[in-house]
C-alpha positions as a printed Julia matrix, in Angstrom:
241×3 Matrix{Float64}:
   6.2   -20.72    6.15
   6.14  -21.88    9.72
   9.95  -21.44    9.92
   9.52  -17.8     8.76
   6.77  -17.13   11.24
   8.9   -18.63   14.12
  11.8   -16.3    13.14
   9.51  -13.28   13.13
   8.08  -14.31   16.6
  11.6   -14.67   18.02
  12.56  -11.34   16.62
   9.47   -9.66   17.99
   8.24   -8.61   14.51
   4.6    -8.25   14.25
   2.98   -9.86   11.16
  -0.33  -10.76    9.56
  -1.59  -12.33    6.3
  -0.38  -15.87    6.96
  -0.85  -18.38    9.66
  -1.67  -21.95   10.79
  -5.38  -21.37    9.81
  -7.69  -18.72    8.38
  -8.3   -17.11   11.71
  -4.51  -16.53   12.25
  -3.94  -15.44    8.59
  -6.79  -12.84    8.71
  -6.12  -11.46   12.21
  -5.39   -7.77   12.84
  -1.77   -6.86   13.69
  -1.32   -3.78   15.89
   1.45   -1.57   16.99
   1.27    1.5    19.33
   3.15    4.38   17.79
   3.16    7.73   19.75
  -0.11    6.85   21.48
  -1.68    5.87   18.09
  -2.79    2.31   17.61
  -1.75    1.38   14.06
  -3.63   -1.68   12.71
  -2.69   -3.75    9.72
  -4.55   -6.46    7.82
  -2.97   -8.17    4.77
  -4.5   -10.15    1.95
  -3.51  -11.46   -1.49
  -5.34  -12.38   -4.68
  -2.37  -14.43   -5.86
  -1.71  -18.21   -5.5
  -5.16  -19.58   -4.56
  -3.52  -22.84   -3.88
  -1.94  -21.29   -0.79
  -5.25  -20.25    0.72
  -5.58  -20.75    4.42
  -8.7   -22.51    5.7
 -10.33  -23.49    8.99
  -7.93  -26.5     9.28
  -5.25  -25.62    6.69
  -2.3   -23.23    7.0
  -1.63  -20.65    4.34
  -2.22  -17.02    3.42
  -5.33  -14.79    3.6
  -6.44  -15.29    0.01
  -9.15  -12.89   -1.25
 -10.2   -12.52   -4.87
 -10.68   -8.93   -5.92
 -14.29   -9.68   -6.81
 -16.86   -7.91   -4.71
 -19.36  -10.66   -5.43
 -17.14  -13.29   -3.82
 -17.99  -14.23   -0.15
 -14.31  -14.05    0.77
 -14.35  -10.31   -0.28
 -17.46   -9.79    1.86
 -15.64  -11.4     4.86
 -12.7    -9.09    4.32
 -14.91   -6.03    4.24
 -16.68   -7.18    7.37
 -13.34   -7.67    9.12
 -12.23   -4.25    8.04
 -15.39   -2.75    9.58
 -14.62   -4.53   12.87
 -10.93   -3.76   12.92
 -11.53   -0.02   12.09
 -13.23    0.26   15.43
 -10.28   -1.33   17.22
  -7.41    0.55   15.53
  -6.88    4.32   15.55
  -5.49    4.04   11.95
  -6.14    1.0     9.78
  -3.82   -0.02    6.92
  -4.89   -2.63    4.41
  -2.0    -4.35    2.67
  -3.1    -5.74   -0.74
  -0.79   -8.05   -2.56
  -2.78   -8.02   -5.82
  -2.64   -8.24   -9.58
   0.14   -8.96  -12.06
   3.84   -8.16  -11.92
   3.77   -5.59  -14.58
   1.76   -2.58  -15.83
   1.67    1.07  -14.75
  -2.15    1.21  -14.83
  -4.08   -0.66  -12.18
  -6.95   -2.96  -13.4
 -10.42   -1.49  -13.06
 -11.46   -4.1   -10.57
  -8.69   -2.93   -8.25
 -10.04    0.55   -8.26
 -13.64   -0.59   -7.34
 -12.15   -2.98   -4.75
  -9.95   -0.33   -3.21
 -13.02    2.02   -2.86
 -14.91   -0.67   -1.18
 -12.12   -1.22    1.34
 -12.11    2.56    2.23
 -15.94    2.55    2.38
 -15.61   -0.41    4.87
 -13.27    1.58    7.17
  -9.65    1.4     5.82
  -7.59    4.58    6.25
  -4.84    3.68    3.81
  -4.53    1.04    1.03
  -1.01   -0.24    0.55
  -1.08   -2.04   -2.76
   1.88   -4.09   -4.0
   2.81   -6.97   -6.28
   3.59   -5.05   -9.44
   7.33   -4.54  -10.05
   6.7    -1.01  -11.09
   4.99    1.75   -9.16
   1.51    2.93  -10.02
  -0.39    6.18   -9.59
  -1.85    7.18   -6.21
  -5.53    7.97   -5.74
  -7.2     9.9    -2.99
 -10.64    8.53   -2.32
 -12.65   10.23    0.37
  -9.37   11.8     1.28
  -7.8     8.35    1.89
  -4.61    7.46    0.02
  -4.69    4.44   -2.28
  -1.29    3.16   -3.38
  -2.22    0.79   -6.23
   1.36   -0.38   -6.63
   4.37    0.64   -4.53
   6.92   -0.77   -6.91
  10.1    -2.61   -5.98
  12.34   -1.93   -3.0
  14.1    -5.25   -2.89
  14.41   -7.07   -6.21
  16.72   -9.45   -8.03
  15.01   -9.29  -11.41
  16.85   -8.08  -14.52
  15.94   -4.48  -15.02
  13.36   -3.98  -17.84
  14.29   -1.03  -20.02
  10.64    0.08  -20.45
   8.91   -0.97  -17.22
  11.65    0.08  -14.88
  11.48   -2.3   -11.93
  14.45   -0.66  -10.34
  12.53    2.54   -9.6
  10.35    3.26   -6.65
   9.84    5.48   -3.57
  10.12    5.65    0.17
   6.49    6.57    1.17
   5.91    8.61    4.3
   2.46    9.65    5.5
   1.69   12.4     7.94
  -1.66   11.78    9.7
  -3.45   13.35   12.65
  -6.45   12.03   14.4
  -7.04    9.46   11.64
  -6.95   12.17    9.01
  -4.14   11.77    6.4
  -2.4    15.17    5.89
   0.47   14.81    3.45
   2.02   11.93    1.62
   5.81   12.42    0.99
   7.55   10.31   -1.73
  11.31   10.06   -1.87
  12.45    8.48   -5.25
  14.65    5.4    -5.01
  16.75    3.52   -7.46
  18.07   -0.05   -7.05
  21.76   -0.47   -7.89
  23.65   -3.65   -7.32
  20.67   -5.08   -5.45
  20.59   -2.16   -3.07
  17.81    0.52   -2.84
  19.34    3.94   -2.69
  17.88    7.49   -2.81
  17.73    8.63   -6.36
  19.45   11.95   -7.12
  19.71   14.48   -9.89
  18.13   13.66  -13.25
  17.22   10.14  -12.01
  15.12   11.53   -9.15
  13.45   14.03  -11.47
  12.64   11.36  -14.02
  11.11    9.02  -11.51
   9.15   11.82   -9.91
   7.87   13.0   -13.36
   6.53    9.55  -14.1
   4.74    9.35  -10.77
   3.29   12.91  -11.23
   1.76   11.78  -14.58
   0.33    8.62  -13.15
  -1.23   10.47  -10.26
  -2.67   13.1   -12.67
  -4.84   10.3   -14.22
  -6.54   10.06  -10.79
  -6.79   13.89  -10.64
  -4.17   13.9    -7.85
  -1.62   16.69   -7.86
   1.92   15.74   -6.79
   4.23   18.7    -6.25
   7.97   18.35   -6.48
   9.81   19.84   -3.6
  13.3    20.46   -4.9
  14.87   21.45   -1.65
  13.74   18.23   -0.01
  14.09   15.98   -3.03
  10.59   14.55   -2.75
   7.05   14.65   -4.21
   4.33   15.92   -1.87
   0.69   15.04   -2.21
  -1.78   16.91    0.01
  -4.48   14.55    1.22
  -7.02   16.96    2.73
  -9.28   19.56    1.22
 -10.6    22.88    2.36
 -14.32   23.84    2.03
 -13.82   25.0    -1.53
 -12.37   21.58   -2.53
  -8.77   22.79   -2.9
  -6.05   20.61   -1.58
  -4.25   21.93    1.55
  -0.5    21.42    1.55
   0.7    21.0     5.11
   4.38   20.19    4.62
   6.73   22.69    3.14
């Protein structure tokens, strides 16, 4: 782990979620992008044996149990970091490798993260993508799916399918989430095309519908589009054509 962190430091790559102790593992990583300070905090509920402590290196381990003191510590940190960053992303490496439907505890936990001040939940760990929810107009990606993977492809839970996720936001308000279907071939992620792109998009549309989220297919651009903001009547406003 320390070798990896040294390589990242030498390359000038900002990271979070692991470190020489708990303070380092749970620190906020920031980057200034077009006069916007993007903040990132990362945690995992996997591998409790790798948990960082005051005097022990490891990862920022947090069980997805809102009654756990470590969860409370994470929520407090998000509240603090949300006042430092213009836009705060929470990276959640959580849950099992498989399953298109997120566990109920993840839904409750994600809502609590947004309530604490998170602007975007970037969930991952599952080898298949999961539906996207909009909670208080904040996007929750419960499972981004695989982008780099050396697993054999499962014929039912297609771990070779995913998306490139792009979010348009302005003044901390997410506007539109754009999803470009991808397909892994010979260990390389590529833009999916034709019937493959449509099939991947259809699956995501159905998964999002379970969260009452409408994902529209833009044939000209080859992407799904999810409007994140609402007008006074509660209708979604599409800002990207």
